Backbone as a chain_set.jsonl record, in Angstrom:
{"seq": "MPKRVSMKQLELFRHEKRDNVESRVKQLERRIAQAIRDGNLRKAEELAEEQRILLESQINN", "coords": {"N": [[0.84, -1.187, 0.0], [0.651, 2.175, -0.913], [2.493, 4.808, 0.619], [1.256, 7.716, 2.193], [1.793, 11.033, 1.083], [2.861, 14.058, 2.389], [1.542, 17.383, 1.964], [3.516, 19.294, 2.114], [5.828, 17.823, 1.476], [5.176, 17.129, -1.136], [5.04, 19.649, -2.353], [7.707, 20.416, -2.045], [8.944, 18.509, -3.672], [7.881, 19.265, -6.178], [8.995, 21.81, -6.391], [11.751, 21.193, -6.477], [11.784, 19.722, -8.849], [11.024, 21.688, -10.689], [13.213, 23.427, -10.412], [15.227, 21.757, -11.409], [14.43, 21.524, -14.07], [14.591, 24.205, -14.899], [17.327, 24.582, -14.601], [18.282, 22.764, -16.514], [17.238, 23.922, -18.85], [18.672, 26.343, -18.915], [21.241, 25.309, -19.18], [21.024, 24.126, -21.704], [20.609, 26.461, -23.199], [23.13, 27.67, -22.966], [24.684, 25.745, -24.291], [23.558, 25.86, -26.845], [24.235, 28.479, -27.605], [27.021, 28.201, -27.631], [27.341, 26.306, -29.673], [26.438, 27.816, -31.834], [28.37, 29.862, -31.86], [30.531, 28.272, -32.555], [29.857, 27.698, -35.095], [28.329, 25.526, -35.665], [25.562, 24.894, -36.752], [23.68, 22.883, -37.128], [23.904, 21.325, -34.804], [23.145, 23.265, -32.944], [20.502, 23.617, -33.699], [19.457, 21.067, -33.094], [19.769, 21.052, -30.311], [18.122, 23.208, -29.637], [15.664, 22.157, -30.361], [15.48, 20.091, -28.492], [15.308, 21.636, -26.182], [12.872, 22.958, -26.66], [11.067, 20.79, -26.577], [11.383, 20.007, -23.912], [10.416, 22.304, -22.565], [7.765, 22.363, -23.52], [6.813, 20.002, -22.39], [6.768, 20.718, -19.742], [4.814, 22.678, -19.725], [2.582, 21.167, -20.292], [2.31, 19.701, -18.0]], "CA": [[0.0, 0.0, 0.0], [1.505, 3.359, -0.988], [2.529, 5.712, 1.763], [0.739, 9.054, 1.882], [2.802, 12.084, 1.028], [2.313, 15.316, 2.895], [1.516, 18.488, 1.001], [4.829, 19.94, 2.177], [6.74, 16.988, 0.701], [4.775, 17.249, -2.532], [5.463, 20.979, -2.799], [9.167, 20.373, -2.131], [9.254, 17.737, -4.876], [7.558, 20.107, -7.34], [9.987, 22.886, -6.429], [13.003, 20.592, -6.94], [11.598, 19.368, -10.257], [11.045, 22.947, -11.442], [14.598, 23.89, -10.411], [15.979, 20.899, -12.32], [14.047, 21.891, -15.439], [15.175, 25.516, -15.173], [18.762, 24.362, -14.753], [18.49, 22.099, -17.805], [16.954, 24.911, -19.898], [19.815, 27.261, -18.959], [22.362, 24.547, -19.727], [20.788, 24.023, -23.145], [20.843, 27.79, -23.774], [24.581, 27.849, -23.077], [25.188, 24.845, -25.331], [23.094, 26.4, -28.13], [25.08, 29.642, -27.899], [28.357, 27.705, -27.975], [27.257, 25.679, -30.997], [26.335, 28.908, -32.81], [29.706, 30.475, -31.943], [31.399, 27.32, -33.261], [29.375, 27.567, -36.463], [27.668, 24.228, -35.801], [24.135, 25.231, -36.712], [22.896, 21.648, -37.004], [23.895, 20.986, -33.378], [22.337, 24.29, -32.279], [19.104, 23.309, -34.001], [19.091, 19.876, -32.316], [19.652, 21.463, -28.91], [16.93, 24.056, -29.537], [14.515, 21.242, -30.406], [15.439, 19.43, -27.18], [14.823, 22.637, -25.236], [11.444, 23.164, -26.947], [10.346, 19.621, -26.067], [11.424, 20.099, -22.451], [9.5, 23.367, -22.141], [6.392, 21.927, -23.801], [6.428, 18.983, -21.412], [6.472, 21.424, -18.498], [3.528, 23.359, -19.906], [1.534, 20.147, -20.266], [2.194, 19.104, -16.657]], "C": [[0.886, 1.252, 0.0], [1.377, 4.238, 0.249], [2.01, 7.084, 1.334], [1.871, 10.07, 1.952], [2.161, 13.378, 1.506], [2.366, 16.385, 1.808], [2.87, 19.19, 0.963], [5.844, 19.154, 1.352], [6.441, 17.107, -0.791], [5.217, 18.596, -3.106], [6.981, 21.037, -2.953], [9.6, 19.63, -3.391], [9.006, 18.574, -6.13], [8.584, 21.22, -7.514], [11.318, 22.359, -6.964], [12.918, 20.248, -8.424], [11.672, 20.615, -11.126], [12.47, 23.492, -11.527], [15.451, 23.072, -11.369], [15.682, 21.259, -13.769], [14.664, 23.239, -15.804], [16.678, 25.405, -15.396], [19.074, 23.738, -16.108], [18.249, 23.07, -18.964], [18.137, 25.872, -20.037], [21.047, 26.574, -19.544], [22.227, 24.424, -21.248], [21.017, 25.364, -23.835], [22.333, 28.041, -23.971], [25.16, 26.985, -24.195], [24.766, 25.308, -26.726], [23.985, 27.573, -28.54], [26.482, 29.199, -28.316], [28.364, 27.077, -29.365], [27.173, 26.745, -32.09], [27.694, 29.586, -32.981], [30.674, 29.591, -32.726], [30.988, 27.134, -34.719], [28.666, 26.25, -36.731], [26.153, 24.429, -35.676], [23.249, 24.003, -36.587], [22.789, 21.246, -35.525], [23.032, 21.989, -32.605], [20.853, 24.019, -32.49], [18.621, 22.096, -33.203], [18.88, 20.23, -30.847], [18.413, 22.334, -28.69], [15.662, 23.202, -29.547], [14.359, 20.52, -29.063], [14.879, 20.382, -26.121], [13.319, 22.876, -25.423], [10.61, 22.024, -26.374], [10.279, 19.659, -24.544], [10.43, 21.142, -21.944], [8.043, 22.991, -22.387], [5.925, 20.891, -22.785], [6.09, 19.626, -20.071], [5.126, 22.131, -18.575], [2.386, 22.358, -19.763], [1.356, 19.509, -18.894], [1.568, 20.032, -15.713]], "O": [[1.782, 1.368, 0.836], [0.303, 4.383, 0.833], [2.301, 7.547, 0.231], [2.779, 9.966, 2.776], [1.064, 13.742, 1.082], [3.143, 16.289, 0.858], [3.318, 19.628, -0.096], [6.633, 19.742, 0.612], [7.358, 17.178, -1.61], [5.716, 18.659, -4.23], [7.483, 21.646, -3.898], [10.513, 20.065, -4.093], [9.832, 18.586, -7.043], [8.992, 21.536, -8.632], [11.945, 23.001, -7.807], [13.875, 20.46, -9.168], [12.309, 20.604, -12.179], [12.893, 23.965, -12.582], [16.304, 23.622, -12.066], [16.589, 21.292, -14.601], [15.202, 23.397, -16.9], [17.231, 26.061, -16.278], [20.028, 24.141, -16.774], [18.981, 23.041, -19.954], [18.557, 26.18, -21.153], [21.802, 27.177, -20.306], [23.199, 24.596, -21.982], [21.561, 25.404, -24.938], [22.752, 28.557, -25.007], [26.019, 27.435, -24.953], [25.528, 25.166, -27.682], [24.434, 27.649, -29.683], [27.062, 29.759, -29.247], [29.292, 27.296, -30.144], [27.773, 26.59, -33.154], [28.122, 29.853, -34.103], [31.527, 30.086, -33.463], [31.696, 26.485, -35.489], [28.427, 25.892, -37.884], [25.558, 24.166, -34.631], [22.172, 24.079, -35.996], [21.714, 20.874, -35.054], [22.277, 21.602, -31.714], [20.048, 24.173, -31.572], [17.501, 22.097, -32.692], [17.93, 19.765, -30.217], [17.735, 22.207, -27.67], [14.704, 23.49, -28.829], [13.247, 20.358, -28.562], [14.08, 19.983, -25.274], [12.582, 22.982, -24.443], [9.571, 22.259, -25.757], [9.235, 19.375, -23.957], [9.686, 20.885, -20.997], [7.18, 23.27, -21.554], [4.767, 20.906, -22.368], [5.224, 19.137, -19.346], [4.386, 22.174, -17.593], [1.347, 22.67, -19.181], [0.35, 18.842, -18.652], [1.393, 19.696, -14.541]]}, "num_chains": 1, "name": "protein.A"}
């Protein structure tokens, strides 16, 4: 039988998840900028697509 989770624990989990997503988005932004500086537009496009998918998944949750 699953253990009940307090609202405080649930809120903490949501906060940590949001922080992880924000961190990943910023990391992708840095990698996109680096790929553009390096002239690797294909890689920048792939990273931008990954970032878009990540953000859309957050909107849907």
